[in-house]
C-alpha positions in Angstrom: 50.1 336.9 199.5 49.4 338.3 196.3 50.6 341.6 194.3 52.7 342.6 197.0 50.4 343.5 199.8 50.7 343.4 203.0 50.1 339.9 204.9 48.6 340.0 208.5 48.8 336.7 209.0 51.3 335.2 211.7 55.1 334.6 209.8 57.3 331.5 211.4 60.6 332.2 211.0 62.9 329.0 211.6 66.6 328.0 211.5 66.5 324.8 208.8 67.7 321.6 211.4 65.4 318.9 210.3 65.2 316.6 207.4 61.4 318.3 206.4 63.1 321.5 207.0 65.6 320.8 204.3 63.2 319.4 201.7 60.8 322.2 202.3 64.2 324.7 202.0 65.2 322.8 198.5 61.9 322.7 197.2 60.8 326.3 198.1 61.6 328.0 194.4 59.0 325.4 192.7 56.6 327.3 194.9 57.8 330.5 194.0 58.8 330.4 190.4 55.6 327.7 189.4 54.6 330.3 186.6 57.6 331.6 185.5 58.1 330.0 181.8 62.1 331.0 182.8 63.1 329.6 185.6 65.2 326.3 185.3 64.9 324.0 188.3 68.1 322.9 189.6 69.1 319.3 190.2 67.4 318.8 193.7 70.6 316.0 194.4 73.6 318.6 193.6 71.9 321.0 195.9 71.3 319.2 198.7 75.4 318.2 198.5 75.9 321.9 197.4 74.9 322.6 201.2 76.7 319.7 203.4 80.1 320.9 204.4 81.4 317.1 203.9 80.7 317.9 200.2 81.5 321.4 199.7 85.2 322.6 200.7 83.7 326.5 200.7 82.7 325.2 204.5 86.2 324.6 205.7 86.9 328.5 206.1 83.4 329.7 206.0 80.6 328.6 208.7 77.0 329.8 207.6 73.3 329.6 208.9 69.8 328.7 207.2 66.2 330.0 207.9 63.0 329.3 206.5 59.6 331.3 206.8 56.4 329.3 206.9 53.2 330.7 207.0 50.1 328.6 208.3 52.7 325.5 208.1 52.9 326.6 204.2 56.8 327.5 203.3 57.1 331.1 201.9 60.7 332.2 202.0 64.3 331.5 203.1 67.8 332.7 203.3 71.2 331.9 204.0 73.8 334.1 206.5 77.4 333.0 205.8 80.9 334.6 207.0 84.0 333.6 204.9 87.1 333.7 207.1 89.2 333.9 204.3 87.5 337.4 203.0 87.7 338.5 206.6 91.5 337.8 206.5 92.0 339.5 203.3 89.6 342.7 203.2 89.1 342.9 206.7 86.0 344.9 206.0 84.0 343.0 209.0 81.6 342.1 206.4 79.7 339.1 205.9 77.1 337.7 203.0 73.6 336.7 202.8 72.3 334.5 199.9 70.0 331.9 198.3 67.1 334.4 199.0 63.4 333.5 197.6 60.2 334.3 198.8 56.9 334.9 197.5 56.0 338.6 197.0 55.1 339.8 200.4 57.9 342.7 202.4 57.2 341.0 205.6 59.1 338.0 204.4 61.7 339.7 203.1 62.5 341.9 205.9 61.9 339.2 208.7 64.1 337.1 206.4 67.0 339.8 206.3 66.9 340.5 209.8 67.6 336.6 210.4 70.4 337.2 208.8 71.6 340.3 209.8 71.0 339.5 213.7 73.3 336.2 213.0 76.0 337.9 211.4 76.1 340.7 214.3 76.6 338.3 216.9 79.7 337.5 215.3 81.4 341.1 215.2 80.2 341.7 211.6 79.5 344.9 210.6 78.5 344.9 207.1 76.4 342.3 205.2 76.5 342.4 201.0 74.5 340.1 199.2 72.6 338.3 197.6 75.8 335.8 197.7 75.5 332.2 197.4 77.7 331.1 199.3 80.9 332.8 197.5 81.7 334.8 194.4 83.0 331.9 192.7 79.2 330.7 192.9 76.3 332.5 192.0 76.4 336.0 193.2 74.2 338.9 192.4 70.2 339.7 192.4 68.9 340.1 188.5 67.8 343.6 188.1 67.9 343.7 184.4 67.4 341.0 181.2 64.3 339.2 182.8 63.0 337.7 179.1 65.5 334.9 179.1 66.5 331.9 181.6 69.8 332.2 182.9 72.8 330.3 181.7 74.3 327.6 184.1 75.4 328.6 187.9 74.1 332.3 186.7 70.5 333.0 188.9 67.4 334.2 188.6 64.6 335.8 190.4 61.5 338.0 189.7 61.7 341.3 189.8 60.2 342.0 192.9 63.1 340.8 195.0 64.9 344.1 194.2 61.9 346.5 195.6 61.7 344.3 198.9 65.5 344.2 199.4 65.8 347.6 199.2 62.7 348.5 201.3 64.6 346.4 203.9 67.7 349.1 204.1 70.0 347.9 201.4 71.8 349.8 198.7 73.9 348.9 195.4 77.3 348.4 196.0 78.4 346.3 192.9 77.1 345.0 189.3 77.8 342.5 187.4 77.2 342.2 183.3 76.6 339.2 181.2 77.1 339.2 177.6 75.9 337.6 174.6 78.4 336.5 172.0 76.6 334.9 168.4 80.0 333.0 167.2 78.4 332.7 163.8 79.3 335.9 162.9 82.8 336.6 161.9 85.3 337.9 164.3 85.4 342.0 164.0 88.2 343.5 161.7 89.6 345.3 164.7 90.1 342.6 166.9 91.8 340.2 164.1 94.4 343.2 163.1 95.2 343.5 166.9 95.6 339.6 167.0 98.0 339.7 163.9 99.9 342.5 165.4 100.3 340.3 168.3 101.0 337.0 166.6 103.9 339.1 164.1 105.7 340.6 167.3 105.7 338.4 169.8 106.4 334.6 170.7 102.9 333.9 171.4 101.2 329.8 171.2 97.8 329.3 171.8 97.0 325.3 172.7 94.2 323.0 174.5 94.0 322.2 177.8 96.2 318.6 178.3 93.0 316.6 179.5 94.9 313.0 180.0 95.2 311.9 183.4 98.7 312.1 183.7 98.2 316.0 183.4 94.7 317.0 184.3 95.5 318.2 187.8 98.3 320.2 186.8 96.7 322.2 184.1 94.1 323.1 186.5 95.8 324.5 189.0 97.6 326.1 186.3 94.6 327.9 185.2 93.9 328.7 188.8 96.8 330.1 189.5 96.5 332.9 186.5 92.5 333.8 187.4 94.2 334.2 191.0 96.9 336.5 189.6 94.4 337.9 187.2 91.5 338.7 189.3 93.4 339.6 192.3 92.5 343.3 192.4 88.8 342.7 191.4 86.1 343.9 194.2 85.4 341.4 197.0 88.0 339.0 195.3 88.8 335.8 197.5 91.4 333.3 196.1 90.6 329.3 195.5 92.1 327.2 198.2 93.4 323.7 197.1 90.5 321.8 198.4 88.1 323.9 196.2 90.3 324.0 193.4 90.7 320.0 193.5 86.4 320.2 194.0 86.5 322.2 190.7 88.8 320.1 189.0 86.6 316.9 189.1 83.3 318.7 187.2 86.0 319.9 184.6 87.0 316.6 184.1 83.7 315.5 183.3 81.9 318.2 181.3 85.0 319.8 179.5 86.3 318.4 176.2 90.2 319.9 175.8 89.0 322.4 173.0 86.9 323.9 175.6 89.7 325.7 177.5 92.4 327.8 175.2 95.7 328.7 177.0 98.1 331.2 175.6 101.9 331.3 176.3 104.1 334.1 175.8 107.8 333.8 175.6 107.1 330.0 176.7 105.1 330.8 179.9 101.1 330.0 180.4 99.9 334.0 180.8 96.1 333.8 179.5 93.1 331.6 179.1 89.6 331.3 178.4 87.5 328.2 179.6 84.2 327.6 178.4 81.5 325.0 179.3 78.1 323.7 178.1 75.1 325.1 179.1 73.7 322.6 181.6 70.3 324.8 182.0 69.7 324.1 178.7 70.3 320.3 179.1 68.3 320.0 182.4 65.2 322.6 182.1 62.8 319.8 181.2 63.7 317.3 184.1 62.0 318.8 186.8 65.3 318.6 189.4 65.4 315.2 189.3 68.6 312.7 188.3 66.6 309.4 188.7 65.0 307.4 186.9 66.2 308.6 183.6 67.4 312.1 184.0 71.2 311.2 183.7 71.0 309.7 180.8 69.0 312.4 179.4 71.8 314.6 180.4 74.5 312.5 179.0 72.8 312.2 175.7 72.0 315.8 175.3 75.7 316.7 176.3 77.7 313.9 174.2 75.1 313.6 171.2 72.4 316.3 170.5 74.9 318.9 172.2 73.8 322.2 173.5 73.0 325.2 171.3 74.4 327.4 174.2 77.5 327.4 176.6 78.9 329.8 179.1 82.5 331.3 179.9 82.7 331.7 183.3 86.2 332.3 183.6 89.0 334.0 181.6 92.3 335.7 182.6 95.3 337.6 181.8 98.1 337.9 184.3 98.1 341.1 185.9 101.5 342.2 184.5 100.2 342.3 180.7 96.2 343.3 181.5 96.9 347.0 180.6 99.1 346.5 177.3 97.8 345.9 173.9 99.6 342.7 174.0 97.2 341.7 177.0 93.9 342.9 174.9 95.7 340.8 171.9 95.7 337.4 174.4 92.2 337.4 175.7 91.1 337.9 172.1 93.2 335.2 171.2 92.0 332.5 173.6 88.3 333.6 173.1 88.6 333.1 170.0 90.1 329.6 170.1 86.9 328.8 172.2 84.9 330.2 169.7 86.4 328.2 166.9 86.1 325.0 168.8 82.7 325.5 170.2 81.2 326.2 166.4 82.6 323.1 164.9 80.8 321.3 167.4 77.5 322.3 167.4 77.5 325.2 170.3 77.3 328.7 168.6 76.2 330.8 171.2 77.8 331.8 174.5 77.6 333.8 177.4 80.6 335.8 178.6 79.2 336.1 182.7 80.3 337.4 185.1 82.0 340.8 184.7 81.9 343.6 186.7 80.4 346.8 185.6 83.7 348.9 186.9 85.9 346.5 184.7 86.5 348.8 181.8 89.7 346.2 180.4 87.6 343.1 180.0 84.3 345.2 178.5 86.7 346.5 176.1 87.7 343.4 175.2 84.6 342.2 175.1 83.7 345.3 172.9 86.2 344.3 170.4 85.0 340.8 170.1 81.0 341.8 169.5 79.4 340.7 172.3 76.0 342.4 173.4 74.9 343.2 177.0 72.2 340.6 178.1 71.6 340.9 181.8 72.6 342.6 184.7 72.8 341.6 188.4 73.3 343.6 191.7 74.7 343.1 195.2 73.4 345.1 197.6 74.7 346.5 201.2 73.6 347.4 204.3 75.9 348.8 207.4 74.8 347.1 210.9 76.3 349.3 213.2 
């Protein structure tokens, strides 16, 4: 299939069941992006674990199905469909999701894969499907529609330009946009931001501290961060709070990757009310490993994280408790925690950060980011389709 022209040879869409099916499912992106310099191969071992119920707590409250498309025995596309019971309980909107869609430039492949996902979700009483969501909004949501000139940050999607055309041709319409911003920490903190921070410090009892990462306190600290996020994000589009199992799974990752200064927690009158968390951009670290940890990939990762140190980082989590969000104090608290992680990362050789993702409709957070002086970099889009 070349240049999006319609292919007439038979297409076989099958559910992923066998070991070979799974191997083809996970390695298909290497075929789709083999000539794209911006795609970064994920670590295959991590991806395999991510799709296994015993390793991924998402499956404790959700079910999913997986398909792969073959033409003449060659894999040419893949997709997942998932139904999250926590989403249904919270939003009561009869909505399922598709995700992990990858395919060659062929509208027939996209159409048949999406039809498979739609049929499976419809059989469970679903009346609307949204995607790509892989597997949840906490994971890697959205289709890249603007910003193809740079590689994605860790836990952010990447795809070819033609994906949008083929998804909309299958009857999907935009429902939500997600934005990323690039922040050059070497630039001075803007004067207007510093004035707001100084105003807040003079008039309020505010302290900003790093996370306590010792073994005695780390679980309590992670629970605190997620409590703030679950409150701060509770009114956001599509939000579903993390479960205790998902928090524990995330804590395992944080113990390995994060330094205390990567997290800044703001306390107001002695109560934790805001935080920012920044993490090394692992995509920068693994881009030349071809998805392999062994025999030497793991050693290269450790050396690049601990000795060489990444030039870029990503801030995936930042939140201010809902009661303070619409006030100048709330904006100042957000600026304080961002500034604290910025200073720490510059001192440790990581000056460039991505703030992502941000709902396009979240004007409050976008205003804070404007105060920081970050520039919009990429746009991701979610699509919806009624299933009737």
